[in-house]
C-alpha positions as CSV (number, residue, x, y, z in Angstrom):
1,M,6.0,15.1,31.7
2,G,9.6,14.8,30.6
3,Y,11.2,11.4,30.1
4,H,14.6,10.2,31.2
5,S,15.4,7.7,28.5
6,K,14.0,6.0,25.4
7,H,14.6,2.3,24.5
8,T,13.9,0.1,21.5
9,F,14.4,-3.6,21.5
10,M,14.7,-5.1,18.0
11,F,14.2,-8.8,17.2
12,P,15.5,-9.7,13.7
13,F,14.1,-13.0,12.3
14,Q,14.0,-15.2,9.2
15,W,10.6,-16.4,7.9
16,D,9.7,-19.3,5.5
17,Y,6.3,-20.2,4.1
18,I,6.0,-24.0,4.4
19,D,4.9,-26.0,1.4
20,K,7.1,-29.0,0.4
21,K,5.7,-29.0,-3.1
22,R,6.7,-25.3,-3.5
23,D,10.1,-25.3,-1.8
24,F,12.0,-22.8,-3.9
25,Y,13.1,-19.5,-2.5
26,N,10.4,-17.4,-4.2
27,N,7.7,-19.7,-2.9
28,R,9.0,-19.5,0.7
29,T,9.4,-15.7,0.8
30,N,6.2,-14.5,-1.0
31,L,5.1,-11.4,1.0
32,A,1.5,-12.1,0.0
33,D,1.6,-15.3,2.1
34,F,3.0,-13.6,5.1
35,Q,0.4,-10.8,4.9
36,R,-2.4,-13.3,4.5
37,L,-1.5,-15.3,7.6
38,F,-0.4,-12.4,9.7
39,E,-3.6,-10.5,9.2
40,A,-5.6,-13.6,10.0
41,I,-4.3,-14.1,13.5
42,D,-6.1,-11.2,15.2
43,N,-3.2,-9.9,17.2
44,G,-4.2,-6.2,17.1
45,F,-1.6,-5.2,14.5
46,Q,-2.6,-3.0,11.6
47,L,-0.9,-2.7,8.2
48,T,0.2,0.9,8.3
49,P,1.4,2.6,5.1
50,F,3.7,5.6,5.6
51,K,2.0,8.9,4.9
52,I,3.2,12.5,5.3
53,G,0.1,14.7,5.0
54,Y,0.5,17.7,7.1
55,D,3.0,16.1,9.5
56,V,6.2,18.2,9.5
57,D,8.2,15.6,11.5
58,K,7.4,12.8,9.0
59,Y,8.3,15.1,6.1
60,N,11.7,15.8,7.7
61,E,12.3,12.1,8.4
62,F,11.3,11.0,4.8
63,S,13.3,13.7,3.1
64,Y,16.4,12.9,5.1
65,F,17.1,9.8,3.0
66,H,18.0,9.3,-0.7
67,P,14.9,8.4,-2.8
68,F,16.3,4.9,-3.5
69,A,16.8,4.3,0.2
70,R,13.2,5.3,1.1
71,K,11.8,2.3,-0.8
72,A,13.8,0.0,1.6
73,L,12.6,1.9,4.7
74,Y,9.0,3.0,4.3
75,Y,6.0,0.9,3.3
76,T,3.7,2.5,0.8
77,E,0.8,0.9,-1.0
78,D,2.8,0.4,-4.2
79,N,5.9,-1.0,-2.3
80,R,6.4,-4.7,-3.1
81,L,9.6,-5.0,-1.1
82,L,8.3,-4.8,2.5
83,R,5.2,-4.6,4.8
84,Y,4.9,-2.6,8.0
85,Y,2.6,-3.4,10.9
86,E,2.0,-1.5,14.1
87,I,0.1,-1.6,17.3
88,E,-0.1,1.7,19.2
89,H,-2.1,2.8,22.1
90,P,-1.7,5.2,25.1
91,N,-0.9,3.9,28.5
92,G,1.0,0.8,27.4
93,E,3.1,-0.9,30.0
94,Y,6.5,-2.8,30.0
95,H,7.6,-4.2,33.3
96,I,11.1,-5.6,34.0
97,E,11.6,-7.6,37.2
98,Y,15.2,-8.6,37.8
99,L,17.3,-10.1,40.7
100,K,20.0,-8.0,42.3
101,E,22.4,-9.1,44.9
102,G,21.4,-7.9,48.4
103,N,23.4,-7.0,51.4
104,N,24.1,-10.7,51.8
105,T,26.0,-11.7,48.7
106,K,24.2,-15.1,48.6
107,A,20.7,-13.5,48.6
108,Y,19.0,-11.7,45.9
109,E,16.4,-8.9,45.9
110,N,13.7,-8.3,43.4
111,Q,14.0,-5.0,41.5
112,L,11.2,-3.7,39.4
113,L,11.3,-1.2,36.5
114,A,7.9,0.1,35.4
115,L,8.1,1.5,31.9
116,T,5.8,2.8,29.2
117,L,5.3,0.7,26.1
118,D,4.6,3.2,23.3
119,N,4.1,0.8,20.4
120,I,5.2,-2.5,18.8
121,C,6.2,-2.6,15.1
122,V,6.8,-5.4,12.6
123,H,8.9,-4.8,9.5
124,V,8.7,-7.7,7.0
125,Y,10.8,-7.9,3.8
126,A,10.6,-10.0,0.6
127,T,14.1,-11.3,1.2
128,G,12.5,-13.6,3.9
129,V,13.6,-11.6,6.9
130,G,11.9,-9.2,9.3
131,V,12.3,-7.2,12.5
132,V,10.0,-6.8,15.5
133,T,10.5,-3.7,17.6
134,F,9.3,-2.8,21.1
135,N,9.5,1.0,21.7
136,I,9.6,2.0,25.3
137,T,9.9,5.2,27.3
138,N,11.3,5.6,30.8
139,Y,9.6,8.3,32.8
140,K,10.6,7.2,36.4
141,Y,14.3,6.3,36.6
142,P,16.9,9.0,36.0
143,N,20.0,7.2,37.4
144,K,22.6,5.5,35.3
145,E,22.2,2.1,36.9
146,A,18.5,2.0,35.8
147,I,19.4,2.9,32.2
148,L,21.9,0.1,32.1
149,A,19.5,-2.4,33.7
150,I,16.7,-1.6,31.2
151,N,19.0,-2.3,28.3
152,E,20.6,-5.4,29.8
153,F,17.5,-7.2,31.1
154,G,14.8,-5.8,28.7
155,R,16.3,-7.3,25.6
156,R,16.9,-10.9,26.9
157,M,14.9,-13.7,25.2
158,Y,16.2,-16.9,26.8
159,P,18.9,-18.1,29.3
160,Q,22.4,-17.6,28.1
161,F,23.5,-20.6,30.2
162,M,22.3,-23.1,32.7
163,S,23.8,-24.5,36.0
164,K,23.4,-27.9,37.6
165,G,20.8,-27.7,40.3
166,N,19.5,-24.3,39.0
167,R,18.6,-24.3,35.4
168,L,17.6,-20.6,35.6
169,A,20.8,-19.4,37.3
170,A,21.1,-16.8,34.6
171,K,18.3,-14.9,36.3
172,G,20.8,-13.7,38.8
173,V,23.3,-12.6,36.1
174,F,21.8,-11.7,32.7
175,L,18.2,-13.0,32.5
176,P,15.3,-11.0,34.0
177,N,13.2,-12.8,36.6
178,R,10.0,-11.8,34.7
179,L,8.9,-9.6,31.8
180,W,5.2,-8.6,31.5
181,G,3.1,-5.8,30.0
182,R,0.3,-4.8,27.7
183,I,-0.7,-2.4,25.0
184,A,-4.4,-2.2,24.0
185,D,-5.6,-5.8,24.0
186,F,-2.1,-7.2,23.5
187,E,-0.8,-8.7,26.8
188,F,2.3,-10.7,27.6
189,D,3.9,-12.3,30.7
190,E,7.1,-14.3,30.6
191,D,9.0,-15.9,33.5
192,F,11.1,-18.4,31.4
193,S,9.7,-21.4,33.2
194,A,9.5,-23.3,29.9
195,Y,13.3,-23.8,30.3
196,Q,12.6,-26.0,33.4
197,L,11.1,-28.6,31.1
198,D,12.7,-31.1,28.7
199,I,14.6,-29.2,25.9
200,Q,15.1,-30.6,22.4
201,T,18.0,-29.7,20.1
202,D,15.6,-27.8,17.9
203,G,14.1,-26.0,20.9
204,I,16.9,-24.0,22.3
205,F,15.0,-20.9,21.2
206,L,11.7,-21.0,23.0
207,P,10.4,-17.5,22.1
208,P,9.4,-15.3,25.1
209,D,5.7,-14.5,25.5
210,H,6.0,-11.0,24.0
211,I,7.5,-12.5,20.8
212,K,4.9,-15.4,20.6
213,K,2.0,-13.0,21.1
214,V,3.2,-10.9,18.1
215,F,2.8,-14.1,16.0
216,G,-0.7,-15.0,17.2
217,Y,-0.3,-17.1,20.3
218,K,-3.1,-16.6,22.9
219,G,-3.1,-16.8,26.6
220,K,-0.7,-19.4,28.0
221,E,-0.4,-21.4,24.7
222,Q,3.0,-23.0,24.6
223,I,5.3,-23.6,21.6
224,G,4.2,-26.8,20.0
225,D,0.4,-26.3,20.4
226,H,-1.3,-27.3,17.2
227,G,-3.2,-25.0,14.9
228,Q,-0.8,-22.1,14.9
229,K,-0.2,-20.2,11.7
230,F,3.3,-19.3,12.8
231,V,5.7,-21.9,14.2
232,F,9.2,-21.7,15.7
233,R,10.4,-25.3,15.4
234,K,10.8,-27.7,12.5
235,R,8.7,-30.4,14.1
236,E,5.7,-28.0,14.1
237,E,6.0,-27.2,10.4
238,Q,2.9,-28.0,8.4
239,K,1.8,-27.0,4.9
240,G,0.5,-23.5,4.9
241,T,2.3,-22.3,8.1
242,I,5.2,-19.9,8.4
243,R,8.4,-20.9,10.3
244,I,10.0,-18.0,12.3
245,S,13.7,-18.4,13.1
246,P,15.9,-16.0,15.1
247,V,19.0,-14.5,13.5
248,T,20.5,-13.4,16.8
249,D,21.5,-14.9,20.1
250,D,19.7,-14.5,23.4
251,R,19.8,-10.7,23.1
252,M,17.8,-8.4,21.0
253,F,19.5,-5.4,19.4
254,F,18.8,-2.3,21.4
255,L,18.6,1.4,20.6
256,S,18.7,3.8,23.5
257,H,18.7,7.5,24.2
258,Y,19.7,8.9,27.6
259,N,18.0,12.4,27.9
260,K,20.8,13.9,30.0
261,A,22.6,16.7,28.2
262,D,24.8,17.7,31.2
263,L,26.4,14.2,31.2
264,V,27.7,14.9,27.7
265,D,29.4,18.1,29.1
266,Q,31.1,15.9,31.7
267,L,32.2,13.3,29.2
268,A,33.5,16.1,26.9
269,K,36.0,17.4,29.5
270,R,39.6,17.1,28.5
271,T,41.6,14.9,30.8
272,D,44.7,17.2,30.5
273,P,44.1,20.5,28.6
274,E,47.8,21.0,28.1
275,K,48.6,17.6,26.8
276,E,48.6,16.5,23.1
277,P,47.0,14.5,21.6
278,I,43.6,15.6,23.0
279,A,42.0,13.1,25.3
280,Y,38.4,13.3,26.6
281,A,36.9,11.9,29.8
282,F,34.5,9.5,27.8
283,E,37.5,7.6,26.5
284,L,37.9,5.7,29.8
285,D,34.5,6.3,31.3
286,N,33.0,3.1,32.7
287,F,29.4,4.1,32.2
288,W,29.9,5.1,28.6
289,Y,31.6,1.7,27.9
290,A,28.8,-0.2,29.7
291,Y,26.1,1.8,27.9
292,I,27.5,1.1,24.5
293,F,28.1,-2.6,25.0
294,G,25.1,-3.4,27.0
295,D,26.6,-4.1,30.5
296,K,24.3,-3.8,33.4
297,E,26.5,-2.3,36.2
298,G,29.9,-1.6,34.8
299,P,32.2,-2.4,31.9
300,S,32.9,-6.1,31.2
301,I,36.5,-5.5,30.7
302,A,39.7,-5.2,32.8
303,D,42.2,-3.7,30.5
304,D,42.3,0.1,30.2
305,R,44.0,0.1,26.9
306,M,41.5,-2.3,25.3
307,Q,38.6,-0.4,26.9
308,R,39.8,2.9,25.4
309,N,40.4,1.3,22.0
310,D,36.9,-0.2,22.0
311,I,35.3,3.1,23.0
312,L,37.2,5.1,20.4
313,K,36.2,2.6,17.6
314,A,32.5,2.6,18.7
315,T,32.0,6.4,19.4
316,Y,30.8,9.2,17.2
317,T,32.0,12.6,18.5
318,R,31.2,15.2,15.8
319,W,29.1,17.3,18.3
320,L,30.8,16.3,21.5
321,D,32.4,19.6,22.6
322,T,29.8,22.2,21.6
323,E,29.5,23.8,25.1
324,K,33.1,25.0,24.9
325,R,32.2,26.8,21.6
326,G,29.2,28.4,23.1
327,W,26.7,26.3,21.1
328,G,24.9,24.7,24.1
329,S,25.1,21.1,25.2
330,G,26.6,18.5,22.9
331,S,25.7,14.9,21.9
332,L,27.5,11.6,22.0
333,Y,26.7,8.5,20.0
334,G,27.9,4.9,20.3
335,I,27.4,2.0,17.9
336,S,28.3,-1.7,18.5
337,R,27.3,-4.9,16.8
338,D,24.3,-5.2,19.2
339,S,23.5,-1.6,20.0
340,F,23.0,2.1,19.0
341,V,23.0,4.6,21.9
342,S,23.1,8.3,22.4
343,I,23.3,10.9,25.2
344,G,22.0,14.4,24.7
345,T,18.9,16.6,24.6
346,D,15.4,15.5,23.6
347,F,16.2,16.9,20.1
348,I,18.7,14.0,19.7
349,G,16.1,11.6,21.2
350,Q,13.6,12.6,18.4
351,H,16.2,11.7,15.8
352,M,17.0,8.4,17.5
353,Q,13.3,7.5,17.3
354,T,12.9,8.4,13.6
355,M,15.8,8.7,11.2
356,Y,18.3,6.7,13.3
357,Y,15.7,4.1,14.1
358,Q,15.2,3.5,10.4
359,M,19.0,3.4,9.9
360,A,19.2,0.7,12.5
361,I,16.4,-1.3,11.0
362,L,18.0,-1.2,7.5
363,C,21.4,-2.4,8.9
364,L,19.7,-5.2,10.8
365,V,17.8,-6.2,7.7
366,Q,21.0,-6.2,5.7
367,R,22.8,-8.4,8.2
368,A,19.8,-10.7,8.5
369,S,19.5,-11.0,4.7
370,I,23.2,-11.7,4.3
371,L,22.8,-14.5,6.8
372,R,19.7,-15.7,5.0
373,F,21.4,-16.0,1.7
374,S,24.4,-17.8,3.2
375,W,22.0,-20.2,4.8
376,E,20.2,-20.8,1.5
377,I,23.6,-21.5,-0.2
378,S,24.5,-24.1,2.4
379,Q,21.1,-25.8,2.0
380,I,21.6,-26.1,-1.8
381,I,25.1,-27.5,-1.3
382,N,23.9,-29.9,1.4
383,R,21.2,-31.3,-1.0
384,L,23.8,-31.7,-3.7
385,F,26.1,-33.7,-1.5
386,A,23.2,-35.8,-0.1
387,N,21.8,-36.6,-3.5
388,K,23.8,-36.3,-6.7
389,K,20.6,-36.5,-8.8
390,V,19.2,-33.3,-7.4
391,K,18.7,-30.6,-10.0
392,P,19.6,-27.3,-8.4
393,E,19.2,-25.1,-11.5
394,Q,16.0,-23.4,-10.6
395,A,16.9,-23.0,-6.9
396,I,20.2,-21.4,-7.8
397,R,18.7,-19.1,-10.4
398,E,15.9,-17.8,-8.0
399,L,18.5,-17.3,-5.2
400,Y,20.8,-15.4,-7.5
401,E,17.9,-13.2,-8.8
402,N,16.9,-12.3,-5.3
403,Y,20.5,-11.6,-4.3
404,I,20.7,-9.1,-7.2
405,R,17.5,-7.6,-5.9
406,F,19.0,-7.3,-2.4
407,I,22.2,-5.6,-3.7
408,N,20.2,-3.1,-5.7
409,Q,17.2,-2.4,-3.3
410,I,18.5,-3.0,0.2
411,Y,22.3,-3.0,0.5
412,F,23.4,0.6,-0.1
413,R,26.8,2.3,0.2
414,E,25.1,5.5,1.2
415,I,21.5,6.3,2.3
416,T,21.4,10.0,3.0
417,P,23.2,13.2,1.7
418,Q,23.5,14.5,5.2
419,I,27.1,14.3,6.5
420,Q,26.3,13.2,10.0
421,G,24.0,10.5,8.6
422,I,26.7,9.4,6.2
423,E,29.2,9.1,9.0
424,L,26.9,7.2,11.4
425,Y,25.8,4.8,8.6
426,N,29.5,4.1,7.8
427,L,30.1,3.4,11.5
428,F,27.2,1.1,11.5
429,Q,28.6,-0.8,8.5
430,K,32.0,-1.0,10.1
431,E,30.8,-2.2,13.6
432,M,28.5,-4.8,12.1
433,N,31.2,-5.9,9.7
434,L,28.6,-5.7,6.9
435,E,31.0,-4.8,4.1
436,K,33.2,-7.8,4.7
437,E,30.2,-10.1,5.1
438,A,28.6,-8.8,1.9
439,K,31.9,-9.3,0.0
440,D,32.1,-12.9,1.3
441,L,28.5,-13.5,0.3
442,D,29.3,-12.2,-3.2
443,G,32.1,-14.7,-3.4
444,E,29.8,-17.5,-2.3
445,M,27.2,-16.5,-4.8
446,Q,29.7,-16.3,-7.7
447,E,31.0,-19.8,-6.9
448,L,27.5,-21.2,-6.8
449,F,26.6,-19.4,-10.1
450,N,29.8,-20.6,-11.7
451,Y,28.9,-24.2,-10.7
452,L,25.6,-23.7,-12.5
453,S,27.3,-22.3,-15.6
454,V,29.7,-25.3,-15.7
455,K,26.9,-27.7,-15.3
456,E,25.0,-26.1,-18.1
457,Q,28.1,-26.1,-20.4
458,T,28.5,-29.8,-19.6
459,H,24.9,-30.4,-20.6
460,L,25.3,-28.5,-23.8
461,G,28.5,-30.5,-24.6
462,Q,26.6,-33.7,-24.1
463,M,23.9,-32.6,-26.4
464,A,26.5,-31.6,-29.0
465,N,28.1,-35.0,-28.8
466,L,24.7,-36.6,-29.5
467,F,24.4,-34.7,-32.8
468,L,28.1,-35.0,-33.8
469,P,27.6,-38.2,-35.9
470,L,24.8,-36.5,-37.7
471,T,26.9,-33.5,-38.4
472,L,29.7,-35.6,-39.8
473,L,27.2,-37.5,-42.0
474,I,25.7,-34.3,-43.3
475,G,29.1,-32.9,-44.0
476,F,30.0,-36.0,-45.9
477,F,27.0,-35.9,-48.1
478,S,27.4,-32.2,-48.7
479,M,30.8,-32.6,-50.4
480,H,31.0,-31.1,-53.9
481,S,32.0,-34.4,-55.4
482,I,28.6,-35.9,-54.4
483,N,25.5,-35.0,-56.3
484,D,21.9,-36.2,-56.7
485,H,22.8,-38.3,-59.8
486,F,25.4,-40.2,-57.7
487,F,22.8,-41.1,-55.0
488,N,20.1,-42.3,-57.5
489,R,22.6,-44.3,-59.6
490,N,23.9,-46.1,-56.5
491,L,20.5,-46.8,-55.1
492,S,19.4,-48.2,-58.5
493,S,22.4,-50.5,-58.5
494,I,21.2,-52.3,-55.3
495,G,17.7,-52.7,-56.7
496,I,16.1,-49.5,-55.2
497,N,14.2,-47.4,-57.7
498,A,14.2,-43.9,-56.3
499,N,14.4,-40.4,-57.4
500,L,15.9,-38.8,-54.3
501,T,17.7,-35.5,-54.0
502,L,20.4,-34.6,-51.5
503,Y,17.9,-32.5,-49.6
504,D,15.5,-35.4,-49.2
505,L,18.2,-37.7,-47.9
506,V,19.6,-35.2,-45.4
507,T,16.1,-34.3,-44.1
508,T,15.2,-37.9,-43.6
509,I,18.4,-38.7,-41.7
510,L,17.9,-35.5,-39.5
511,A,14.3,-36.5,-38.7
512,I,15.3,-40.1,-37.7
513,W,18.2,-38.9,-35.6
514,T,16.2,-36.3,-33.8
515,I,13.6,-39.0,-32.9
516,I,16.3,-41.3,-31.6
517,V,17.9,-38.5,-29.4
518,F,14.5,-37.4,-28.1
519,M,13.6,-41.0,-27.1
520,L,17.0,-41.4,-25.4
521,F,16.4,-38.1,-23.5
522,I,12.9,-39.3,-22.3
523,F,14.1,-42.7,-21.2
524,R,17.1,-41.2,-19.4
525,N,15.0,-38.8,-17.4
526,K,12.5,-41.5,-16.6
527,F,15.2,-43.7,-15.3
528,K,16.6,-40.9,-13.1
529,H,13.3,-40.3,-11.4
């Protein structure tokens, strides 16, 4: 049975292992801790190493990328950078119920989209970030309106806004009325009723049921129930738990393929064949704009010039007009900060679910890691301002070491030798503003590391000052005009019978001075603590 569209909803997150006595970056982002807790919650997910074997499709996918990029994309048993978990089972379900205005504009009607949940995947990285993905197939709804509704409502995680008298008024605009489904023994059901209750400042993000269940919640357990290994709010943090924090707003990133090649042919038509420069129908097409930017019915814009500019910046057209050249139906891709979409044949859909899926994961991990490092820098600075006696040296060193690891193992300028892959990856980097954000982060890191260098130079200067008197004294006694006979004669003149050499005197003074400096150092540190 052929499908009409494929959809993937991606939830990027930050994770921290909680132990106040081991609060440095490396302690909070140890993959062994995540693996130990995640595999203990019995949620149906299996640690799944990537293997090729006799699978031609996996070979093609794996060989598509540069060798250095593969290590950031595929979990193998010797890979210390990431872990990959998966739950996959036939006949999975993903239902989206949403409200749509009826004939009476004040009334709403329930609309239901019954989709197939193919699998759920969890990608976890040693930078302290991860991505949960829900991979879905639409076999029932071929029309454009349904495709847009799936992307708009299926990715929502909490109300974008509230209204007085109706705290869930977003259900008639952005938020689905209900999301529910299952795959194997994994079941979820979310109606967002938790937002009818008292909401705390650290509880704006109350993860929907399908996110909670990934991290081990059972049945109708609510956020705040004790005994969870994964928590979502600071107040639930306990030693030995992992805190999950979102790095996005109320929307998950979505990847979507519309299996409708004839639509590409329509969008590839020139608006005026005789006019230069060439203009195509997609440049002002309302559906194409809404599809790229995640609108549910039509474009959220009312300026044709701005709409056209936005579309041109976000669209990849290398294989748009192939029908005119007799090469069959073409393809069209669009990338925004929150989406990666395509229209074309099933051949394009296969690429979207393999190579381009991995490309999207990598870019999300890059963005989440950059945000993670910026957050870590702000935490260190806040501690310094709050307490001048804080010693940030180890925290800064660990953070800088992990930043270097990120730059070398995750953040790449190029990930494939294939020209189309290069161009799509560049468009991803541009639309997500990753190059600028990475450059800004590098500046923040350099400033922090310079602070550490200045602090260490100051400390070395203080130590040098302590030994300055001793240096002067040794220099004085080392003058050529002073000899062993001089010391012994003068000591004898004051009633001290000795047979000292210059070496004996210098060694004695050095030992005494070292003891004094050491005792001062001990008492100084004891007083600080």
